[in-house]
MIMI-269340 format. One record per residue: residue number from 1; z, x, y of N, C-alpha, C in turn. Coordinates in nm, 4 decimals, always signed. Layout:
<NUM, <Z, X, Y>, <Z, X, Y>, <Z, X, Y>>
...
//
This chain:
<1, <+2.1399, +19.6703, +1.1321>, <+2.1677, +19.6587, +1.2729>, <+2.2613, +19.5398, +1.2923>>
<2, <+2.3616, +19.5570, +1.3735>, <+2.4597, +19.4508, +1.3918>, <+2.4029, +19.3402, +1.4800>>
<3, <+2.4702, +19.2243, +1.4757>, <+2.4286, +19.1108, +1.5576>, <+2.4858, +19.1191, +1.6992>>
<4, <+2.5576, +19.2259, +1.7284>, <+2.6159, +19.2415, +1.8603>, <+2.5056, +19.2494, +1.9648>>
<5, <+2.5218, +19.1728, +2.0698>, <+2.4223, +19.1746, +2.1766>, <+2.4582, +19.2830, +2.2778>>
<6, <+2.3554, +19.3436, +2.3325>, <+2.3746, +19.4461, +2.4343>, <+2.3428, +19.3873, +2.5712>>
<7, <+2.4152, +19.4343, +2.6713>, <+2.3835, +19.3973, +2.8088>, <+2.2624, +19.4795, +2.8532>>
<8, <+2.2108, +19.4458, +2.9688>, <+2.0977, +19.5186, +3.0260>, <+2.1302, +19.6673, +3.0372>>
<9, <+2.2460, +19.6974, +3.0932>, <+2.2879, +19.8363, +3.1123>, <+2.3047, +19.9081, +2.9783>>
<10, <+2.3641, +19.8416, +2.8802>, <+2.3832, +19.9020, +2.7482>, <+2.2490, +19.9286, +2.6794>>
<11, <+2.1539, +19.8360, +2.6976>, <+2.0210, +19.8532, +2.6389>, <+1.9521, +19.9759, +2.6983>>
<12, <+1.9612, +19.9914, +2.8289>, <+1.9036, +20.1090, +2.8945>, <+1.9656, +20.2368, +2.8389>>
<13, <+2.0974, +20.2368, +2.8247>, <+2.1671, +20.3558, +2.7758>, <+2.1333, +20.3849, +2.6294>>
<14, <+2.1306, +20.2817, +2.5461>, <+2.1047, +20.3038, +2.4030>, <+1.9666, +20.3641, +2.3784>>
<15, <+1.8686, +20.3217, +2.4581>, <+1.7320, +20.3690, +2.4358>, <+1.6864, +20.4716, +2.5391>>
<16, <+1.7771, +20.5118, +2.6259>, <+1.7490, +20.6131, +2.7262>, <+1.6239, +20.5789, +2.8070>>
<17, <+1.6219, +20.4568, +2.8583>, <+1.5127, +20.4124, +2.9452>, <+1.5720, +20.3691, +3.0791>>
<18, <+1.4891, +20.3704, +3.1794>, <+1.5353, +20.3289, +3.3117>, <+1.5374, +20.1764, +3.3206>>
<19, <+1.6174, +20.1235, +3.4116>, <+1.6151, +19.9784, +3.4330>, <+1.4744, +19.9282, +3.4684>>
<20, <+1.4021, +20.0074, +3.5452>, <+1.2668, +19.9683, +3.5820>, <+1.1780, +19.9527, +3.4585>>
<21, <+1.1900, +20.0466, +3.3644>, <+1.1119, +20.0399, +3.2404>, <+1.1468, +19.9148, +3.1620>>
<22, <+1.2746, +19.8889, +3.1479>, <+1.3187, +19.7727, +3.0710>, <+1.2695, +19.6424, +3.1361>>
<23, <+1.2806, +19.6334, +3.2670>, <+1.2307, +19.5144, +3.3366>, <+1.0794, +19.5013, +3.3194>>
<24, <+1.0082, +19.6137, +3.3236>, <+0.8626, +19.6099, +3.3066>, <+0.8263, +19.5615, +3.1669>>
<25, <+0.8960, +19.6094, +3.0642>, <+0.8687, +19.5649, +2.9275>, <+0.8915, +19.4140, +2.9134>>
<26, <+0.9877, +19.3622, +2.9861>, <+1.0089, +19.2174, +2.9866>, <+0.8947, +19.1474, +3.0599>>
<27, <+0.8546, +19.2036, +3.1729>, <+0.7487, +19.1440, +3.2543>, <+0.6177, +19.1316, +3.1762>>
<28, <+0.5847, +19.2337, +3.0968>, <+0.4592, +19.2294, +3.0199>, <+0.4802, +19.1685, +2.8812>>
<29, <+0.5958, +19.1075, +2.8629>, <+0.6281, +19.0289, +2.7437>, <+0.6373, +19.1103, +2.6147>>
<30, <+0.6811, +19.2349, +2.6273>, <+0.7131, +19.3125, +2.5078>, <+0.8526, +19.2758, +2.4584>>
<31, <+0.9394, +19.2414, +2.5504>, <+1.0771, +19.2021, +2.5190>, <+1.1067, +19.0687, +2.5851>>
<32, <+1.1917, +18.9913, +2.5196>, <+1.2366, +18.8661, +2.5814>, <+1.3835, +18.8449, +2.5469>>
<33, <+1.4708, +18.9028, +2.6292>, <+1.6147, +18.8914, +2.6028>, <+1.6648, +18.7500, +2.6283>>
<34, <+1.7815, +18.7215, +2.5714>, <+1.8493, +18.5955, +2.6018>, <+1.9005, +18.6070, +2.7453>>
<35, <+1.8951, +18.4968, +2.8160>, <+1.9435, +18.4968, +2.9540>, <+2.0565, +18.3957, +2.9673>>
<36, <+2.1590, +18.4396, +3.0340>, <+2.2708, +18.3525, +3.0680>, <+2.2965, +18.3738, +3.2161>>
<37, <+2.2467, +18.2816, +3.2961>, <+2.2523, +18.3008, +3.4409>, <+2.1599, +18.4155, +3.4772>>
<38, <+2.2137, +18.5134, +3.5482>, <+2.1348, +18.6305, +3.5861>, <+2.1491, +18.7437, +3.4849>>
<39, <+2.2339, +18.7261, +3.3856>, <+2.2585, +18.8308, +3.2868>, <+2.1567, +18.8240, +3.1730>>
<40, <+2.1236, +18.9406, +3.1201>, <+2.0328, +18.9512, +3.0060>, <+2.1096, +19.0103, +2.8896>>
<41, <+2.0805, +18.9581, +2.7700>, <+2.1445, +19.0086, +2.6491>, <+2.0375, +19.0330, +2.5435>>
<42, <+2.0504, +19.1468, +2.4778>, <+1.9509, +19.1911, +2.3801>, <+2.0135, +19.1917, +2.2420>>
<43, <+1.9555, +19.1128, +2.1534>, <+2.0041, +19.1044, +2.0163>, <+1.9290, +19.2003, +1.9252>>
<44, <+1.9482, +19.1829, +1.7964>, <+1.8877, +19.2718, +1.6964>, <+1.7349, +19.2706, +1.7062>>
<45, <+1.6758, +19.1522, +1.7266>, <+1.5300, +19.1416, +1.7343>, <+1.4740, +19.2280, +1.8472>>
<46, <+1.5373, +19.2199, +1.9639>, <+1.4887, +19.2956, +2.0790>, <+1.5096, +19.4452, +2.0607>>
<47, <+1.6169, +19.4832, +1.9938>, <+1.6406, +19.6263, +1.9706>, <+1.5398, +19.6829, +1.8720>>
<48, <+1.5040, +19.6053, +1.7697>, <+1.4005, +19.6500, +1.6752>, <+1.2675, +19.6623, +1.7484>>
<49, <+1.2353, +19.5636, +1.8309>, <+1.1111, +19.5691, +1.9073>, <+1.1098, +19.6920, +1.9989>>
<50, <+1.2228, +19.7221, +2.0604>, <+1.2298, +19.8380, +2.1498>, <+1.2046, +19.9670, +2.0720>>
<51, <+1.2605, +19.9772, +1.9519>, <+1.2352, +20.0957, +1.8695>, <+1.0861, +20.1093, +1.8398>>
<52, <+1.0217, +19.9974, +1.8074>, <+0.8784, +19.9999, +1.7779>, <+0.7969, +20.0341, +1.9027>>
<53, <+0.8372, +19.9823, +2.0163>, <+0.7688, +20.0135, +2.1419>, <+0.7768, +20.1626, +2.1704>>
<54, <+0.8960, +20.2180, +2.1613>, <+0.9141, +20.3599, +2.1907>, <+0.8411, +20.4482, +2.0904>>
<55, <+0.8405, +20.4074, +1.9654>, <+0.7659, +20.4825, +1.8640>, <+0.6161, +20.4769, +1.8949>>
<56, <+0.5674, +20.3588, +1.9316>, <+0.4265, +20.3448, +1.9675>, <+0.3903, +20.4307, +2.0872>>
<57, <+0.4778, +20.4343, +2.1881>, <+0.4532, +20.5192, +2.3050>, <+0.4508, +20.6664, +2.2654>>
<58, <+0.5419, +20.7044, +2.1759>, <+0.5453, +20.8436, +2.1297>, <+0.4129, +20.8810, +2.0620>>
<59, <+0.3547, +20.7872, +1.9904>, <+0.2271, +20.8109, +1.9230>, <+0.1091, +20.8047, +2.0192>>
<60, <+0.1348, +20.7607, +2.1418>, <+0.0291, +20.7550, +2.2417>, <-0.0422, +20.6221, +2.2518>>
<61, <+0.0106, +20.5174, +2.1888>, <-0.0515, +20.3859, +2.1979>, <-0.0315, +20.3283, +2.3380>>
<62, <-0.1273, +20.2516, +2.3843>, <-0.1168, +20.1823, +2.5119>, <-0.0215, +20.0635, +2.4961>>
<63, <+0.0454, +20.0286, +2.6041>, <+0.1410, +19.9174, +2.5980>, <+0.0744, +19.7868, +2.5571>>
<64, <-0.0471, +19.7638, +2.6017>, <-0.1163, +19.6408, +2.5636>, <-0.1442, +19.6382, +2.4136>>
<65, <-0.1778, +19.7521, +2.3551>, <-0.1973, +19.7587, +2.2099>, <-0.0676, +19.7261, +2.1375>>
<66, <+0.0413, +19.7815, +2.1874>, <+0.1725, +19.7573, +2.1262>, <+0.2078, +19.6090, +2.1373>>
<67, <+0.1832, +19.5509, +2.2535>, <+0.2139, +19.4091, +2.2737>, <+0.1359, +19.3225, +2.1759>>
<68, <+0.0072, +19.3492, +2.1621>, <-0.0756, +19.2713, +2.0700>, <-0.0292, +19.2903, +1.9259>>
<69, <+0.0081, +19.4120, +1.8908>, <+0.0538, +19.4412, +1.7556>, <+0.1847, +19.3673, +1.7258>>
<70, <+0.2772, +19.3681, +1.8213>, <+0.4029, +19.2955, +1.8026>, <+0.3784, +19.1452, +1.7949>>
<71, <+0.2839, +19.0959, +1.8708>, <+0.2492, +18.9544, +1.8690>, <+0.1963, +18.9131, +1.7317>>
<72, <+0.1209, +19.0011, +1.6676>, <+0.0713, +18.9721, +1.5325>, <+0.1873, +18.9477, +1.4367>>
<73, <+0.2917, +19.0262, +1.4516>, <+0.4079, +19.0109, +1.3646>, <+0.4699, +18.8729, +1.3815>>
<74, <+0.4719, +18.8249, +1.5061>, <+0.5306, +18.6945, +1.5341>, <+0.4438, +18.5805, +1.4814>>
<75, <+0.3103, +18.5970, +1.4848>, <+0.2196, +18.4867, +1.4559>, <+0.1467, +18.4983, +1.3220>>
<76, <+0.1422, +18.6161, +1.2655>, <+0.0690, +18.6387, +1.1407>, <+0.1650, +18.6926, +1.0355>>
<77, <+0.1082, +18.7317, +0.9233>, <+0.1928, +18.7912, +0.8195>, <+0.1938, +18.9428, +0.8328>>
<78, <+0.2768, +19.0080, +0.7517>, <+0.2907, +19.1531, +0.7579>, <+0.1609, +19.2253, +0.7235>>
<79, <+0.0790, +19.1670, +0.6369>, <-0.0466, +19.2312, +0.5982>, <-0.1404, +19.2436, +0.7183>>
<80, <-0.1509, +19.1392, +0.7976>, <-0.2367, +19.1415, +0.9159>, <-0.1849, +19.2467, +1.0145>>
<81, <-0.0545, +19.2513, +1.0328>, <+0.0047, +19.3492, +1.1229>, <-0.0183, +19.4906, +1.0711>>
<82, <-0.0025, +19.5111, +0.9408>, <-0.0238, +19.6435, +0.8829>, <-0.1690, +19.6870, +0.8998>>
<83, <-0.2607, +19.5954, +0.8800>, <-0.4034, +19.6266, +0.8967>, <-0.4333, +19.6654, +1.0416>>
<84, <-0.3768, +19.5918, +1.1352>, <-0.3960, +19.6231, +1.2772>, <-0.3386, +19.7601, +1.3103>>
<85, <-0.2218, +19.7912, +1.2523>, <-0.1622, +19.9228, +1.2769>, <-0.2520, +20.0333, +1.2237>>
<86, <-0.3075, +20.0150, +1.1060>, <-0.3959, +20.1174, +1.0492>, <-0.5144, +20.1445, +1.1406>>
<87, <-0.5724, +20.0395, +1.1959>, <-0.6850, +20.0565, +1.2880>, <-0.6425, +20.1298, +1.4147>>
<88, <-0.5280, +20.0921, +1.4696>, <-0.4760, +20.1597, +1.5884>, <-0.4479, +20.3067, +1.5584>>
<89, <-0.3853, +20.3316, +1.4445>, <-0.3498, +20.4686, +1.4068>, <-0.4747, +20.5536, +1.3879>>
<90, <-0.5765, +20.4989, +1.3243>, <-0.7001, +20.5744, +1.3042>, <-0.7623, +20.6142, +1.4374>>
<91, <-0.7689, +20.5203, +1.5319>, <-0.8238, +20.5507, +1.6648>, <-0.7406, +20.6570, +1.7354>>
<92, <-0.6091, +20.6423, +1.7270>, <-0.5223, +20.7362, +1.7976>, <-0.5266, +20.8746, +1.7346>>
<93, <-0.5388, +20.8824, +1.6037>, <-0.5487, +21.0136, +1.5384>, <-0.6735, +21.0878, +1.5832>>
<94, <-0.7834, +21.0169, +1.5991>, <-0.9060, +21.0797, +1.6497>, <-0.8806, +21.1344, +1.7903>>
<95, <-0.8195, +21.0532, +1.8759>, <-0.7920, +21.0951, +2.0135>, <-0.6972, +21.2148, +2.0181>>
<96, <-0.5922, +21.2113, +1.9373>, <-0.4955, +21.3214, +1.9364>, <-0.5584, +21.4506, +1.8845>>
<97, <-0.6436, +21.4403, +1.7836>, <-0.7111, +21.5597, +1.7326>, <-0.8065, +21.6181, +1.8365>>
<98, <-0.8725, +21.5320, +1.9142>, <-0.9577, +21.5809, +2.0234>, <-0.8733, +21.6513, +2.1291>>
<99, <-0.7582, +21.5927, +2.1621>, <-0.6689, +21.6560, +2.2592>, <-0.6191, +21.7901, +2.2077>>
<100, <-0.5863, +21.7966, +2.0790>, <-0.5394, +21.9219, +2.0205>, <-0.6465, +22.0294, +2.0318>>
<101, <-0.7710, +21.9930, +2.0044>, <-0.8807, +22.0894, +2.0144>, <-0.8943, +22.1394, +2.1585>>
<102, <-0.8823, +22.0494, +2.2562>, <-0.8908, +22.0888, +2.3968>, <-0.7744, +22.1803, +2.4355>>
<103, <-0.6568, +22.1491, +2.3868>, <-0.5394, +22.2323, +2.4160>, <-0.5548, +22.3695, +2.3519>>
<104, <-0.5998, +22.3740, +2.2269>, <-0.6210, +22.5027, +2.1596>, <-0.7226, +22.5880, +2.2355>>
<105, <-0.8291, +22.5241, +2.2828>, <-0.9307, +22.5960, +2.3600>, <-0.8716, +22.6498, +2.4896>>
<106, <-0.7924, +22.5682, +2.5602>, <-0.7299, +22.6117, +2.6847>, <-0.6326, +22.7267, +2.6604>>
<107, <-0.5567, +22.7209, +2.5528>, <-0.4629, +22.8283, +2.5191>, <-0.5385, +22.9574, +2.4929>>
<108, <-0.6464, +22.9489, +2.4157>, <-0.7271, +23.0681, +2.3855>, <-0.7840, +23.1298, +2.5135>>
<109, <-0.8389, +23.0456, +2.6017>, <-0.8963, +23.0958, +2.7274>, <-0.7896, +23.1562, +2.8173>>
<110, <-0.6744, +23.0908, +2.8281>, <-0.5664, +23.1417, +2.9117>, <-0.5126, +23.2729, +2.8567>>
<111, <-0.4977, +23.2807, +2.7254>, <-0.4502, +23.4046, +2.6623>, <-0.5459, +23.5196, +2.6899>>
<112, <-0.6770, +23.4938, +2.6761>, <-0.7766, +23.5984, +2.7003>, <-0.7770, +23.6403, +2.8474>>
<113, <-0.7704, +23.5432, +2.9380>, <-0.7696, +23.5743, +3.0814>, <-0.6456, +23.6533, +3.1184>>
<114, <-0.5322, +23.6128, +3.0648>, <-0.4074, +23.6850, +3.0915>, <-0.4161, +23.8279, +3.0419>>
<115, <-0.4719, +23.8470, +2.9213>, <-0.4843, +23.9808, +2.8639>, <-0.5737, +24.0694, +2.9516>>
<116, <-0.6837, +24.0126, +3.0006>, <-0.7741, +24.0886, +3.0880>, <-0.7037, +24.1306, +3.2166>>
<117, <-0.6312, +24.0372, +3.2777>, <-0.5625, +24.0677, +3.4031>, <-0.4487, +24.1659, +3.3799>>
<118, <-0.3761, +24.1504, +3.2717>, <-0.2675, +24.2434, +3.2398>, <-0.3234, +24.3844, +3.2195>>
<119, <-0.4369, +24.3944, +3.1545>, <-0.5027, +24.5254, +3.1327>, <-0.5445, +24.5853, +3.2664>>
<120, <-0.5992, +24.5008, +3.3547>, <-0.6407, +24.5475, +3.4868>, <-0.5215, +24.5957, +3.5691>>
<121, <-0.4121, +24.5198, +3.5650>, <-0.2916, +24.5577, +3.6392>, <-0.2335, +24.6872, +3.5830>>
<122, <-0.2329, +24.7008, +3.4526>, <-0.1782, +24.8206, +3.3889>, <-0.2611, +24.9443, +3.4261>>
<123, <-0.3928, +24.9282, +3.4357>, <-0.4777, +25.0441, +3.4666>, <-0.4626, +25.0854, +3.6126>>
<124, <-0.4328, +24.9931, +3.7034>, <-0.4135, +25.0303, +3.8436>, <-0.2739, +25.0856, +3.8679>>
<125, <-0.1774, +25.0519, +3.7812>, <-0.0407, +25.1052, +3.7935>, <-0.0320, +25.2471, +3.7393>>
<126, <-0.1253, +25.2843, +3.6546>, <-0.1191, +25.4147, +3.5895>, <-0.1638, +25.5285, +3.6760>>
//
């Protein structure tokens, strides 16, 4: 990753996030861009953090979990951070598998209900 700094607008565009999202991530201390007057500039560190934040969100992690995990990287060694990630991942995998089971059940019920109604409609059209 280059050392080129991105402006606020460029950061939003690069990561396809809204200005509101970017400001919120700063407010909850996930990101801390360099400030020059009213302008914000994002270097390599902030862009890496943003990638990790977005990846964590994709996995379904809460922002507070992500913040604490990133903080470990700043204050602890990589082993502590890796251990924390494993614990977070294990919890999230359980939650995602439960959601998958609920979705599969809903799909099965909807498919069966649709089939029953389609059969009923077909018999009245005949």
